[in-house]
N, C-alpha and C positions, 0 to 999 in steps of 0.2 A: 321309179325306177332307186335303188336304193345307192346311194353318196356311198355309205361305210367312213364317213369321214375322211375318205380323200380327197384335197386341194383342188387337187388336177381336175377329177372329173367334175366335181363341185364347179368349177373356173368353165369345163366345158358345159353343163348343164347348163349355169347362167348365161351365156354367151349365145347357145344354141337357140332357151329359150326367146330372147331376146332378135334373133335372124327367123326363128318361127311367126312369132307375133307380125314380125313386120310382113315379112312373105305370105301371110294369110287375112292380113289388115283387107276389108273390104272397101277403102278408100278410093275418092277421086284421084288422089295425090298418091304420085309414083315415090318410091325412094332409091337413092343409090344403096350398098353394100354398109350394115350399121359396123359402128366401131365401138370396142367393148374394151373397160383397162378397168384397172384393182389398185385400190391403194389402202394399206395401213390406217386404219381407226387413230391410231397414236401418232400419223406423222404431226411432226411439230408446224410443220404448215397453216394445220387448222387452226391452231392459236395465231398464227398471222392476222387471219381473215377479222378479228376482232380489233386490227391495230390501222389497216389496208382497205376495211371493206364496211364493217358494221361492230363499234363496239358490243352490241348484243348476237353479235351471231353464233348461230347454234353451233357447237362442239358435234360430232359422231356419237358422242356417250349422251349428248343431250337427248336426242331423236332417241337412242336405242339406247338406255346404261347395258353395260357393258359389250358394247360393240367392240367390233375386233375389224373390220373389215367395211370398204367402201366401194360399191358398185358404180362406175359413171359411164353413160354410155349416149351416142350422137345417132341421131337420124338423119343424114344427109337427104334434100330433096332434090328429086331427078331434075336433069336439065332445064325440060320445059316448064318446068315452077318457074325457076329464076326468070328465065328468057321472057316469060310470059311479064313480070316484074321490071323488066328489064323497057320497057317500051317505050315508057311516059314515065318522065320525070318525076312530075306531083303524084298523078293518081295509081292509088294502089293495087295491083290487080286482084280482080274476084279469086283466082287462082292461087293465088299466096294467100290470102285472106280464109279459104276453103283450106289451104294446107297448113297454116297455123292453128285453127280451129280442130281440124281431123286430127294433128299429131299429138296436140296436147291430150284428146283425149285417147289416142294409141298412147302415149307415154303411162296413163292410168292405167291402161288394159293393162303393159306391160309388169310395173311395178306392183300390180294388186295378184297378177299370175306367180309372180316372183315371189312377193310374200308367200302367199296361202300354200305355193307347193313348196317352197324351203320350211314352209308349216312342218308338213306330211313328213322333211326328215329329222324334224327337230330342230330347226333352227332359226332364230328368229331373225326377223327382218321388221325395218321401217322405211317409212318413203313421207317426204312431202310434195305438196302439187308441181307440176309444171312451170305453173306460173303463179300470179297474185298472192306469191308468201313475202311480200315486202312490204316497209312499213309506209306508210301513204304521205308523210311528212320528208321522208330523205328521200324516198322512193328505190331504197337500200333491200337488198334482200337479207331477211334473217335466216334463210341456207340457198346460200346460191350454188345453181346447178354448175352455171357455169365456171365458175371458182372451183368447184369442185373439179370439173375436168379439167382444169391445168393443175391441181394438183398430183393426179392420178397419170398426168404423162398425157393425156389425149390432143391438148393443143395450147396455147400461147395466145395472149389478149392483140389483137391489133390497136391500130391506130382508132378504129372505130368502136373499140371498149367490148369488141362482140370475139367471140373465140375462135381462131383459126385453127382447123383440125389438118391431117395430111389429105384431108376430103373435103376441105373447105370448110366456110363460116357458114354456108347456106342449109338450116338445118334449126335441130331442136336437142336440147339437153335432157337427161333426166340420171337419177342416180339414189341407190337403195343402200341402207346399212343394215352389214346383218353380224352377227356374234358369231361368225365361224373363220376360221383363216381361209385364205384365197393365195396363190403364189401371185405374188410382186415382182412385175418388170420395172428395173430401177430406171425408167428413159431418163435421159438425160436433156437436160430444157435446150430447143430447139427454137429457134428465131423463123417466124413464118410470114410477119409484117412487111415487104417492103418497104413500109419507113422508115421503121426501125432497124432494119437490117440497110440499108443507104441513102434512106432518105430521096427514095423516087418514085415514091408514089404517095400522091391526095387523092385518091379515086371516092371513097366516101366522104373526104368533105365535100368535093364538087358534087357528088351527089346529094348530099342530105336535103330535104327542099325547105326546112326550117333553119337552117345553118344553127345547127345545135352542137356541131364538132369543128374544134380549132387546133390545129397541132400544137400550140401553145399552152391552151389554156384546158381545164376538165371538161368531161361532156356537161352542158347545161340540162340537165334528167327534167327539171320543170318544164322546157323547150319542147325539149321531146316527147314527154308525156302528153302534152298539151296536144301534139299533133299523134301521137296515137288513141289519143282522147276520139279527136274529128273523125279519125278511119272507122271508130267502132263505132260513132252514131250514124256513118253510112254504111254499115253493113251488121247493124244491130240485128236483122233478121236470122241472119247466122249463127248466132253466138255472141258468146264478148270475144269481140275481136279488136286488141291492141295493139295493133302491129301495123308498121309501114317497111322496115327492109330494103329501103333503098339505099341502104349504105354498105349493106352487103351483096351488091349489083356491081362485082368488080374483078379482078385479076384473082383474088382469093376466094370466089365464090365456090370452085370445083375441086381447090385443093392448096397445099401450102403456096404463095407465090415465091419463097424462096426457095430457090434449087441447087 
């Protein structure tokens, strides 16, 4: 397919590629409809990440010199994956652990396919891994797919420090930087967390099995990560499974909790 420098056709191609890869994935895990959004690489909010997230957070130009646009996408888990992990407060469901591993591999396939297929059109692209691209001391990512999703307008941070999209927070994010222009829809900021909306929900805090969340304090990253490492030890036969997801079980699992 020749895109002929048409940004609208390019956007359709990218969205179609994400949808196709998800639909054709031979995973145990099922997904709902993927979400895809685009943002300009020179959006000033990227620079803000060096102040609010990580002083060494990469800019799109660091990842791809000459970057024009950034693609963000969200792969929301199907209902049964979330429901399986809701059965026990402490125990991470095997279904959730498998979803984490399979979806990370799926995101890698999506980004690889996009990079290769866009190269055929003379468009350069680059991506960071879906996970384990963080500082081992601060545990903060040097390229935060979640923060990129917020900048692209896909969602907003919840009290649990996860991103709540219009399809909820239960799923995984990926992103790709390209050196071509894409149609940018200036999404207005939208509050999707009930706690930040009117203080009516503390479900994520109540569900955290290690009390790493608090409404008055930042997330205790070290305590959370120790929990993830303990889960990884239990599921080490699956792959690297540093995952828990108990805070993603609640009114924002499948949709924006603020209607």
